[in-house]
N, C-alpha and C positions, 0 to 999 in steps of 0.2 A: 715498174711496180711488180713485185713477185706474187705468185699465187701458189696455193697448196691444192693438190688434186686429192679429193677424198676416195675411198674405196668404191663408192657409188658412181664416181666420175664427176662429181660436182667440182667446180672450180671456186675456191674460197680465197679471197684476198688474204695475204700474210698477216695484216694488222688484225683482222677478225679473229684468225686462229690464235694469235698472241694474246688478244684481249680475253678470249674465252678460256684457253688452256694455260696461257702464260709461256714465258720463254723456256721454262724448265718443267716439262710435263711430269717427271717423276716427283718433283717437289710439290706440284700441284696436287697430285694424287695422295701424296702423304698428308698434306694439309686437309684435303677432303675427308680422308679416313679419320683423322683426329677430330675434325668437326662433327662428323656423324657420330662417332663413339661418345664424344663429349656431350652432344645433344641428347643422346639416348640415356646416358647416366644422369644428367641433370633432370630431364622430364620424367625419368622413372623413379628416382630416389630423392630428389630435392624439391622441385617445383611441381605442383599439382594444379592443372587448370580446372576451374570451376565456373559454372554459369550461374548468375543470380536469377532466381525464380521467385517471383512474389515481391510485394511492395514494402516489406518490413524494414528494409535498410534504406529506403528513399529518404531524403534526396542525396545522401552520401554515396550510394552505389545505385546505378540505374538498373532497372529490370532488363533482363536478357543480356546484360553485359558480361564479358568474360574477365576473370581476374585470376591471379595465381596465388597459391598458398605455399609459403615457405615451410616445409616439413622440418627443417633443422632449427627454426627460430627458438624453440624452447628446450633445446638440449642442455643448456647450461643454467637456465632459469625458467621459472614458470610464467604464465601469462600475466601481463600487467594491467592495471586499470586503464581503460581507454583503448586497448588493443581490439581490433577487429579480428576475430578468429573463425575458423572453420571447425565445426563440430560434427563428428560422424553420428548421424541420426538413426539410419536404418541400413544395414548391409554395407557394402563397400562403396557404393556409388551415391547414395543420398546423404547430403550434408547440409547443415544450416550455417548461415553466415550471420554471426551476431557480435555485439560489442560487450566486452567484459566490463561490468560496473561494480561487481562485488568480489572481494578476494576471500580466501579461506579464513574462516573464524569471524567474519563480519556479520553484521545484521543489515538487511536491506529492506526498505519500505518505500511506498509511494503515497504522497499526500498532496492532493490538488494538482496532480501532474508533476510534482517535483520529487526527485529521488533523494532519499536520505540514507546515508550509510553510517552506521553507528550513531544514529540520531542527528548527524550534521548534513546539511544540504549539500549535494554534489554538483559542482559546476560542470555543465555539459554543453560546451559551445557547439558541438556537432548536431544537437537536436534543434532543428529549425522550425518544426511545426508544433503548435501548442497541443497540450493534452490536459485531461482531467482525471487521470487515473487515481484511484485510491485503493491501495493493497496493503494488507497487514504486514507487519514486521516479519521477516523470514530469516532464519539463521543459516549461513552458508557453512557447510561441513568442512572438515579438514582437508579433504582432496577434491573440493568442489570450487566452482566459480559461478557467480550469478551473471547470467547473460541476457541481453535484451536487444531488440532491433532499434535503430535510430528514428523510425517513423512512428512516433508515439501519437499521432493524430488518428491512427486506426483504433478501432474499438479494442480494448484490452483483451477481450475474449477471442479476438482474431489473431492474436500474437502467439508465437511459441516463445516462451521465455522461462526464466527460472534457473535452477541449479544445474550445472553441467559437470559431470565427472571429469576429472583431469585426464584420465585415460582415453576419453572420447574426443578430446581437442586434438585435431590433426596438426594444426600449425597457424601461423599468423598470415592473414591476407595482406598481400603487397598491393600498394597503390591505393 
């Protein structure tokens, strides 16, 4: 059984050295550099980690859970109905996580807890808890989306909801 002696005088079995560094240390170093550069690029420009604060997206997303926002999701098209998006609320760090239910040019209203888009009821399988919201019809502007959380059992006044400007939507939440 062969051993490798480190600079500090430790004796390390050859198989441990091979397992940690590999048989070709230069190749391992190159892979490590690519991995680090790739990770920095992905997490700096593509994926944004966010933590869920509050109960407005229950039970779809748990409070204090960490999710990632794909910043490139809407480069070729706008948000679609049913997408969960991150919306820049205040500054660079504070964002809301909401579901898109109304698209530009549509009207949205709530009657007896049911969402109506352009006068037709919206099928929402992701809403698990009952609600009794009643909100008047609201027109969504040309560069706006109507967003709301999935937990509609909360009082309507406790929710941050409504029209969101397209430029404030950071991206689509993954998972």
